[in-house]
N, C-alpha and C positions, 0 to 999 in steps of 0.2 A: 244858665246857673242853676245847678244842680235838685233837680223836686222836694229833694228830702235832704233839710233842714241841717248844714255842720252846724256837730255841738260844742266843739270848741270856742275857747273864751278865753281875754289877757287880762290881765291884772298886774294894775302898776305902784309901783309899792318904793316907799321915800322910807329910807333903816339908819340905823346908827353909821354903816358904811355908803349910804349915800341912795341911790336912787337904780332902779331895778324893773322890768317890766317881762313877768312869768306868761308862758302861752300850757293851757288849763285844758287836760283831756278830758273828754266828755263826763268821766266821772269824777272830775272837778280834781285830780292826781296834776301838781306838777308838774312839765315835762319837758322843760323848755326855760331855762334862764339868760336876760339875755343884762347887763351892769350899763347903766347908760352915766354920763359922765353930769348931765345936768335933769331940768325936770323939763324943757325943753327937746333935749333928745327924746325922753322916754317918752313923753304925748306922741312926739311925732316914731317912733317907733310902733308903739302903741296902734297906732292908726293906722298905721301901714297892715300891720297882722287883720287889723280888726278886720279892714278893706281884703285882703286874701280869704278870709272865714267865710266872707258873705258871697265871694265871687267865688270860691273853691272849690272844688266836695270835699269830705275826708280824708281821703287816701291822697288826692295831691297838694296835700296843705299840706300832709305829713310827707311825701317826698319833696317839696320844698323847704321845709323848715327842715330833713332828715332826723321827723319824729320818732318814737317808741311805736310800733304795732300795739293797742287798749287792751289790755286787757279780757277777755272773753269770761274769765271766771266770775259764777256770779250769777 
């Protein structure tokens, strides 16, 4: 594991359209959303992403999930 903590996060959501999992960048912005058919799928996917956040560097996580580069403004 990298010496620098990965600052990405996961948000599990239940809305009018059903379940979804969002990946949030270090600034808290949504950079990926995956619709899920039910709560079990959402929680399973979120758990997997959390493990990847723990195991991978931010660069590798972006590469694996094809996430955009962070905005370095401000």
